[in-house]
N, C-alpha and C positions, 0 to 999 in steps of 0.2 A: 620619881614625877607622877604625879596623876590630873587629870581634867576630867571633866563631864564631857560626853559626848554623845548625851540625849539632846534630840533636837538640834542636831550638828554643833552642837556647845563643844569646844575645846579651849584647853588653856592650861597653863603652865602652873604647877603648885611650890614653885619654890621663889622667892625675890632674888634678884640678880644680885643684891647687897645685904650678905648677911646681918651685918651692923642694924641696919633699918629693916628689918623685919620685924614685924609686931603679928603674935597670935591673932589668927582672925577667929572672929566670933560667930560659930556654929551656927546656921538658919536652921530652922525645924520645920521650917512652912510644909517643903517639898514631901519630908520624911512624914508627918504627920497625913499628907495625902496620902501617901502609899499605904499607909495604915489603915486609912479609909477605904481603900482599893476592894470592888466585891472581889469573893473569894470565890474560886472556880467549882464547877458544883457538875459532875459528870452524869449522864443522861444516860444509862445502862438499859440498850433494846432487851426487851422481855424475850424473845428467841435467836436461838442461834443463828448466826449468818452464812450461809453458805459463801467458799471463795474469800473469806476475811482476810487480809493480810496479814502475815504471822506478827509483823510489828504493830498490829494496831489491837485494842483490847475490844470490851463488851460495850467501849462507847459507839462504836463502828454500828449503822444500822444497815448497809448496804446501799443500794440502789433506789435513792428516795429523790421528793422534789424540794425546790426552795418552800414551797407552803408547806410539805409536810413536814420540814427540819423547823419550821415556824410555828405551826401545830403543836410539834413537842417540846419547841423550848419557851413557850409563851408564858410571860409573866414570872420566870425564876432568873431574876437577874445574875449574869456568870455564870448560866448554866450553858452546857456545850454536850455538841455529838458530832461524830464525824460521818459523811455520808460520802458514797459514788456516784459521780455526776451520770445524770441520765442522757445526755446529750454527748458526753464524749467520756464512754466506758473506759475505767482503768487509770483516769483522773480523779483525785481524791479533794475533799472540802473538808474545811473546819467550820461549823456551823455554831455562834457564838453571842449567845445575848448579852447587849449592851446598850444602855440607854434606852430602854423600852423597844427596842430592834433588833432584829436578826442580822447580824452581819456575818458574811460569807469568807472565806478567804480560801485561796489554792494552797493546797497542802501537800510536801514534797518530802522525800526520805531519801540519804545517803548515808545510812549508817546514825544520821542523826535526824530530828525532826526542825524543821523549819518550813516558816510563809515570809521571810525576808531573809535579811543577812545574816541573825542570831539562828545558831542551830543550838538545840536542846536533846538532851538524854532521854525525853519523857514529855508526852501528850501533856499531860498534866503541866511541868514546869514552863511550857510553851503559852499554855492559855492563863498561867499565873502572872509572868511576865506580861503577855499582850493587856490583860484585864488592866494593871499596874499603869503601864503606859497610856492606855486609853483614858484611864480616870486621871490620871496625873496631868496630859494633855487639854483634857476637857474644861477641868477648874481650873488650871492654871497657864491657860493661854497668853494673855498678856503678861504675867509675871516671867514665864518663858520668853517671850518676846523680847521685853528688855534686857536679859542675861544675855541673848546674842547681841544684842546691840551695845553690851557694855562695852566703852574705849579701850578697859583694860587688856582687852584681848586681841587689841589692834596692835602693840608691843611687847606681849607678853605669849608665848604658847612655842610658837616653831622656829623662834629663833632669842637666843639669848648672849647678851654681852659679856661674855668671861676676859677675865685677865690670867696672861699666861706669864712665868718668868723667862726668858731666854737667855744666853750666853751671848756676848760679845767678842769671844774667841773666834776665831776661823778656825776651821778644821786642819790646815796645814801648821798653824801655829801652836794647836793642841798636840798635834802628833810630834812636834817637834819637840815640845817641851817635854811630854811624857818620855820620850828617849833620853835627854840631857836629865831627867829627875836619876835614872838609873847608874849612867855612865856619861862620861865625855869623850871626845872624839879620838882622846890620846887613852882611851880606857881607863882613864882614873878615874876613882870615886868621886863624887861628888855630894856637897850638901844635899839631903835629904827633908822633906818635910817634918818636922818633929812636932807639929801641931795641928791638926785638921781644924781646930776651932779657929786659929789663923785665918787659915784657906776660907772656911766658912764665913768669917766677917768680911773675906774681899768680895765675897759673892752680892753682896746687900748693894751693891752700888751697879748689878745688871741692869740693863736695859729691861722695860717692861713694853708691852704692847697689847691692844686690842685687837681684836678678833671677832668675828661673829660667828657662831660657831650653832648648826642645824642642828634639831633634836630630829630623834627618829620614831616619832609617837605611834603605836600600836593601838588596836584594841584592846581593853583589859578586863578581864573578871573580876573584881574585888570580892575577898571575903568579908562577909559581913555586911554590913550597915556600914557606907562610910560616904563622905563630904572632899567635896573636892579643896585640897588644900590652900587654893588660892583664893577663888571666889566663895568660898565657905559654902556651897549649895550642897544641898544632899543630891548623891545621885543615885537614880531609882532603877526598878529594873532587879533580876535575880542574875542575871550574868550581861556580860557586856556592857556595864554602865557606862565604863569612859575609856578615856585612853589614858595611855604612861609611856615616858619614854626609853626608848627598848634598848637605850645606848647606855654608856656606864652605870647609870642606876638599875640595869636590871641584877635581881634578887640571884644571888650566887653566879654571878658573872666568871667565867674560866673555871668555875667547879661543876657547875650545871652542864652535862654532857647534850649534845646538839645529835641530831639522829646521823648514823654513821655513813647511811647511804650519800645522804647530801652532805658530808663533809668531803667525802671522798669526790664527789661532784667537783667543790670549789678547788678540790686538789689538781683533778684533770684540767680544768679551766686553768689553772696557771700555766701546766704543763705544756698546755696546746698554746694558750695564747699569752704567756707572761704577765707584764704589767699591764694589757689592756685586758685583760680577765674581768666580766663582769659580776663584781661580788655587791651589787646594790642591794638595799634594801626590797626593792621590788622583786627581786628575784630570791633573795634568802631573807624574809622578813625576821625569823628567829636568830638573832644575837648570838647564841650559842653555837649556830653552825659552823659562823666566821671566827667566834672564839679557837673552835675545837679544830678548826683548820690550821690556825695557828700552831697550837701546841703541836696537832701532829706534823707540820714543818721543822719544830725544833727539833721534837724527836726522831726523827729521820735523817737527821744532817749525820754524813760519816766521822763528822767531826765535833763534838758539841761545841757549841756558845762560849764554854768554860771548859775549854782545850785540856785534852788528856795532862798535856804536861804540867798545866797549872792547877791539876784539880787536889796531889796529895798538899801542896802548898797553902790551899784554899780550906781543906780539910785542918789542916795544922792551927791556921790562924783562928777558924772556929771554936776550937778548943782551949785558948787563952782565956782564962776566967776574967780577967782585968777589960772591961768595957772600952777604954779609951788605946791600952797597947792593941787587943781585939782588933779595933775599929782601923789603928795604923797598919798593924800587919795587913788585913782585906786590901787597905790602898795599895801597899808594897805590891801585892800579887797581882792587882789590876793591873798594875804597869809592865806586867811581865806579857799581858794579852797581844797579840798580832792584832794590828789597826782594827781591822775590818768586825774581827770579833770582840774586840771593846768598844767602836761604835754600835755595833750592833745591840748589844748589852746596855750601855748607856740609854740608848733610845728606848727598849724596852721598860728600863726601870724608869726613866721618865713617865711613860703610858702606866706602867702600875702604880706608880704613886698619884695618879690622877684618881685611879679607880680606888684606892683604899680614901683618897680625900669625898668620897662618897660612900664610905661604909653604912651608914645609917639608913642607906635605902637598898645599898648590894650585899650588906652582910660578909664583906670581904676584907680583912684587915690585913698588914703584910705578914700576920703569920699566916693566916688562911693561905692566901697567895704563894708565900713561901713553900708550905705544903705540894701545891699544886705543881709550881715551878722547879722545886726543888731539882727532883730526878729528870724534868725535862730539859735542863737548862746544862748537866751535869751528870756524867756518869763514871765510874773508877775505870782505868785502863785496862784491867784484868776484868773478865766476865766471869765474876763471883757472885752468886747469890748473897751468900753472908756477908760477904763486904757492902755490899750495896745495903743490905738491911740494916749493917751497922752503922753505916754514912746518912741515912736517911735525916734522921735529926740535924745532923751538922750541915747537909744541902740544905735543908729546911732554912736553918738560921742563917747561913751566908747570904741565901736570898731574901732574906729579911731585912740582913743589915743592910742589904745595897737598894734596896727598897726606901726603907726609913733614911737613908743617909746619902740618896741619891744626888744631890745639891751639893755636897761635900765631897764625894768621894770621885765625882766624875769631873 
């Protein structure tokens, strides 16, 4: 999900109803303005400046006044230099020529260069982005103002109405029915489900409900020219051109690793505070940190979610070549899981199914998630590297089957 954030603009890129979605007609006006924006011209100091900061180049002119900077840049649109303040030694300024005047910006460096919220690898990129923004906001101020007041952003952007299917069965009823499907109270076999197709048909009458799901929008740098997929306007600038939801639509969700130390912080927070642990987006803006913590939790369980006792039976089921028979076999083994393991697995599969529904944005289908979660949710009873390697494709297949058929199997 992407939206322009320039000039405080933010919006959703996806219609709440896929059937009503109409491909937008991309608006080229802002793109054309970006192409017309002045190009940066670095004015090099003719002599070497002593005590020049190592992260600045020959565009640094040392301690000079605003008037001197204006003389150096006069008449050259897009020209820029760096200078040290006469009034505040140790403070640095970007002097930039735009609109027939010299603009001065306090310049900072913390590993990257910045004058505002955006941070850049080089001064050249900072100036390029600045000139684009200045030019567009000068030439298209009224156009941008209309964009920000567009009523479409009142109901699309930070919240969207989603439909979710839920089961009417109470957990108690489900637990009792799962137990009864294996044996009766007299320990005599009872009829088992012979067709999961029939079971699937029964779920079609499940209740539905609507709920409001908040997005987790974060500033995002899009590669190459990018248009807002909802309002169809060009998103100008070199970096941080807009915002994108960093939830289920995050590219490589569960595959991309978060920072290890941050994941450990989340783990320690749960160990210390339990369900009161703060894992909000304000504290951990990278969704991969939370995803990594969840995977770590499952890996560290002394007994895997798919227990040692059922592991071999799942492996046997995965090796059945007939898809229908394999699905039946997987279902039968699921019935053998302890209640807590079954419910945890069910809840996780419902979530992972939602992840696959956003495959177009996150590139995570059921097979990819199977590769990630197979060895996370199950492992052989014996600590054998050879067995683990031989079983990996079957572990992946089991998780893939569980995700694709979660509405039937659980």
